[in-house]
Wavefront OBJ file of the C-alpha trace (Angstrom):
o trace
v 29.933 138.115 -2.309
v 29.074 134.456 -1.832
v 31.874 132.217 -3.103
v 34.532 134.938 -3.066
v 37.396 135.220 -0.614
v 36.268 137.937 1.785
v 38.918 140.618 2.183
v 39.174 144.365 2.459
v 39.754 144.732 -1.269
v 36.872 142.543 -2.482
v 34.172 143.045 0.161
v 30.694 143.802 -1.163
v 28.587 146.144 0.967
v 24.844 146.732 0.591
v 23.617 150.165 1.729
v 19.887 150.459 2.440
v 18.484 153.987 2.823
v 15.415 155.703 1.343
v 17.249 159.020 0.963
v 19.266 159.141 -2.303
v 21.635 161.815 -0.989
v 22.583 159.643 1.966
v 23.095 156.655 -0.318
v 25.351 158.654 -2.621
v 27.415 160.121 0.235
v 27.958 156.829 2.066
v 28.583 154.993 -1.191
v 31.279 157.445 -2.256
v 33.152 157.050 1.047
v 33.105 153.269 0.778
v 34.113 153.183 -2.898
v 37.071 155.417 -2.099
v 38.240 152.652 0.238
v 37.962 150.088 -2.532
v 34.731 148.446 -1.383
v 32.198 147.233 -3.933
v 29.016 149.091 -3.108
v 25.395 148.154 -3.838
v 22.383 150.303 -2.973
v 18.715 149.739 -2.172
v 16.191 152.508 -1.481
v 13.682 150.381 0.444
v 13.401 147.273 2.550
v 11.622 145.377 -0.217
v 14.306 146.343 -2.721
v 16.945 145.079 -0.296
v 15.159 141.732 0.125
v 14.867 141.395 -3.640
v 18.616 142.028 -3.940
v 19.356 139.441 -1.253
v 17.373 136.785 -3.112
v 19.991 136.899 -5.862
v 23.187 138.086 -4.204
v 24.921 137.885 -0.829
v 26.861 140.961 0.295
v 29.547 140.657 2.941
v 28.015 143.401 5.102
v 24.828 145.489 5.179
v 24.611 149.140 6.240
v 21.011 149.908 7.134
v 18.938 152.962 8.102
v 16.259 152.418 10.737
v 13.590 154.887 9.590
v 12.396 154.219 6.039
v 9.040 154.429 4.282
v 7.164 151.152 4.174
v 9.268 148.401 5.756
v 11.541 150.027 8.324
v 15.086 148.968 9.112
v 14.135 147.000 12.216
v 11.728 144.769 10.307
v 14.200 144.352 7.463
v 16.943 143.334 9.888
v 14.658 140.775 11.517
v 13.839 139.241 8.141
v 17.507 139.101 7.192
v 18.363 137.292 10.433
v 15.409 134.886 10.155
v 16.572 133.709 6.734
v 19.217 130.956 6.989
v 20.755 132.138 3.727
v 21.406 135.650 5.040
v 21.480 135.291 8.835
v 25.291 135.375 9.052
v 25.643 138.685 7.173
v 26.625 141.442 9.652
v 24.215 144.380 9.782
v 25.235 147.857 10.944
v 22.570 150.489 11.625
v 23.466 154.025 10.559
v 20.737 156.384 11.764
v 19.943 159.720 13.372
v 17.790 157.893 15.924
v 19.071 158.343 19.483
v 16.222 156.946 21.607
v 17.686 154.140 23.771
v 14.648 151.905 23.277
v 15.008 152.109 19.494
v 18.741 151.386 19.590
v 18.055 148.435 21.890
v 15.385 147.214 19.477
v 17.988 147.324 16.712
v 20.343 145.034 18.602
v 17.425 142.762 19.502
v 16.592 142.548 15.796
v 20.095 141.226 15.124
v 22.324 144.157 14.201
v 25.983 143.925 15.248
v 26.694 147.639 15.610
v 25.268 151.154 15.477
v 26.719 154.352 14.004
v 24.886 157.658 14.650
v 24.197 160.216 11.924
v 25.898 162.451 11.099
v 28.810 160.053 11.373
v 32.531 160.672 11.608
v 34.142 159.245 8.468
v 37.038 157.573 10.293
v 34.748 155.916 12.853
v 32.339 154.783 10.133
v 35.109 153.117 8.157
v 36.743 151.646 11.252
v 33.518 149.946 12.340
v 32.878 148.561 8.871
v 36.440 147.268 8.630
v 36.214 145.667 12.089
v 32.966 143.836 11.342
v 34.215 142.638 7.975
v 37.257 141.225 9.757
v 35.050 139.525 12.372
v 32.822 138.110 9.629
v 35.860 136.746 7.821
v 37.122 135.092 10.998
v 33.690 133.635 11.775
v 33.420 132.241 8.267
v 36.832 130.602 8.560
v 35.842 129.173 11.949
v 32.587 127.704 10.582
v 34.498 126.147 7.711
v 37.050 124.675 10.105
v 34.307 123.172 12.276
v 32.655 121.582 9.241
v 35.953 120.086 8.121
v 36.633 118.847 11.652
v 33.176 117.253 11.831
v 33.718 115.502 8.508
v 37.100 114.238 9.663
v 35.765 112.992 12.993
v 32.842 111.313 11.274
v 35.246 109.495 8.957
v 37.481 108.482 11.871
v 34.518 107.189 13.873
v 33.273 105.246 10.870
v 36.664 103.699 10.146
v 37.378 102.891 13.782
v 34.329 100.768 14.490
v 36.034 99.022 17.395
v 35.630 100.949 20.698
v 39.079 99.677 21.652
v 40.600 101.373 18.584
v 38.918 104.642 19.485
v 40.040 104.317 23.109
v 43.661 103.706 22.119
v 43.746 106.612 19.683
v 42.250 109.088 22.163
v 44.418 107.919 25.045
v 47.518 108.348 22.924
v 46.455 111.919 22.162
v 45.563 112.766 25.775
v 48.723 111.221 27.244
v 50.854 113.055 24.668
v 49.264 116.295 25.879
v 50.044 115.336 29.480
v 53.708 114.816 28.580
v 53.753 118.185 26.821
v 52.285 120.116 29.761
v 54.521 118.444 32.372
v 57.832 118.659 30.539
v 58.832 121.717 32.570
v 58.319 119.900 35.864
v 61.368 118.539 37.718
v 59.218 115.706 39.067
v 56.604 115.183 36.404
v 53.810 112.801 37.275
v 51.181 111.305 34.971
v 48.689 108.702 36.156
v 46.035 106.771 34.238
v 43.153 105.179 36.128
v 39.966 103.404 35.130
v 36.626 102.974 36.831
v 32.891 102.857 36.279
v 30.262 105.556 36.559
v 26.623 104.917 35.703
v 26.699 103.121 32.337
v 30.183 104.319 31.412
v 33.716 103.053 31.730
v 35.684 106.125 32.805
v 39.390 106.517 32.060
v 41.102 109.445 33.776
v 44.489 110.860 32.788
v 45.958 113.108 35.483
v 49.115 115.194 35.391
v 50.868 117.743 37.602
v 51.685 120.105 34.748
v 50.731 123.651 33.820
v 47.016 123.147 34.463
v 44.439 125.809 33.593
v 41.898 128.186 35.120
v 38.517 126.423 35.394
v 36.627 129.617 34.547
v 37.897 129.171 30.981
v 37.177 125.437 30.810
v 34.437 125.851 28.185
v 37.058 127.130 25.726
v 39.079 123.930 25.849
v 36.850 122.083 23.392
v 36.505 124.920 20.886
v 38.564 124.833 17.743
v 41.448 127.347 17.584
v 41.034 128.229 21.283
v 44.094 128.137 23.523
v 44.648 128.744 27.227
v 48.434 128.787 26.865
v 50.723 130.723 24.558
v 51.973 128.778 21.542
v 55.535 129.738 22.459
v 55.138 127.766 25.708
v 53.246 124.752 24.413
v 52.996 124.047 20.709
v 49.810 122.561 19.255
v 47.281 122.503 16.431
v 44.393 123.912 18.546
v 42.044 121.150 17.343
v 43.012 118.113 19.469
v 40.438 118.384 22.254
v 37.725 119.584 19.872
v 38.381 116.525 17.734
v 38.400 114.227 20.779
v 35.061 115.590 21.936
v 33.413 115.006 18.567
v 34.765 111.481 18.263
v 33.590 110.624 21.784
v 30.111 112.003 21.090
v 29.864 109.959 17.903
v 30.725 106.880 19.952
v 28.008 107.708 22.475
v 30.501 108.877 25.067
v 31.723 112.185 26.449
v 34.824 113.985 27.679
v 35.412 116.551 30.395
v 38.362 118.218 32.111
v 39.252 119.679 35.468
v 42.351 121.617 36.379
v 44.109 124.230 38.447
v 46.720 126.741 37.340
v 50.228 125.345 37.931
v 48.731 122.293 39.645
v 47.900 120.006 36.762
v 44.824 118.832 34.890
v 42.680 115.725 34.598
v 40.958 114.491 31.463
v 38.002 112.146 31.918
v 36.970 109.926 28.993
v 33.527 108.318 29.305
v 33.104 105.232 27.128
v 29.610 103.690 26.989
v 29.498 100.135 28.251
v 28.270 97.467 25.860
l 1 2 3 4 5 6 7 8 9 10 11 12 13 14 15 16 17 18 19 20 21 22 23 24 25 26 27 28 29 30 31 32 33 34 35 36 37 38 39 40 41 42 43 44 45 46 47 48 49 50 51 52 53 54 55 56 57 58 59 60 61 62 63 64 65 66 67 68 69 70 71 72 73 74 75 76 77 78 79 80 81 82 83 84 85 86 87 88 89 90 91 92 93 94 95 96 97 98 99 100 101 102 103 104 105 106 107 108 109 110 111 112 113 114 115 116 117 118 119 120 121 122 123 124 125 126 127 128 129 130 131 132 133 134 135 136 137 138 139 140 141 142 143 144 145 146 147 148 149 150 151 152 153 154 155 156 157 158 159 160 161 162 163 164 165 166 167 168 169 170 171 172 173 174 175 176 177 178 179 180 181 182 183 184 185 186 187 188 189 190 191 192 193 194 195 196 197 198 199 200 201 202 203 204 205 206 207 208 209 210 211 212 213 214 215 216 217 218 219 220 221 222 223 224 225 226 227 228 229 230 231 232 233 234 235 236 237 238 239 240 241 242 243 244 245 246 247 248 249 250 251 252 253 254 255 256 257 258 259 260 261 262 263 264 265 266 267 268
């Protein structure tokens, strides 16, 4: 639940189904795996539960009396307090348009009734793992934002920011060219619109441009850690600091033919 360390042994799961037999059967399977199970027999009962508690995952039937599962899922996803909770539909419904409506409502997966026990548990385990990873990633981004905000505040001089970022970028260039017999790193400066642009080019490992959007995401790597060590936060941090200074950063590259980092500093 909210505030607990999400893991296989402590995960809380809310089952929503208006058929008591189905609730009892699914609940028994989950409890046997060590999950902490909560039950609701209607959409309104589920919403009332969610006002007080936050499960780690919700297993939801589509067809129920009163508020159906689709409407309940939409309400869960519209609420900022519950929108990140993964929802899995478990239903006998097979009509493609209904299944599509379930995904449109915000569910992350679908398990048909009658379900295979192993598949049911595997899907629940997988989505709990994904939820745990997403939660850790959101926490890391918040911590990174706080750090970058503090750095930007402390380094009020644009020159200080420029020096810090250049040191980081040039260190990366050295790292990615260290395997080259004739390593080459160049730093140039120019102007573009209302920005002073500093470019750091190298002839190192480079990268595939189709994955360029991943470069500025925390914990995203385009190279194996055994080849090039790193914290996986450097470029994400640089991007946030530049944005807080009113600037921007971008990269171009080619596999085995180097990369270029462009730093755009707003002109006074």
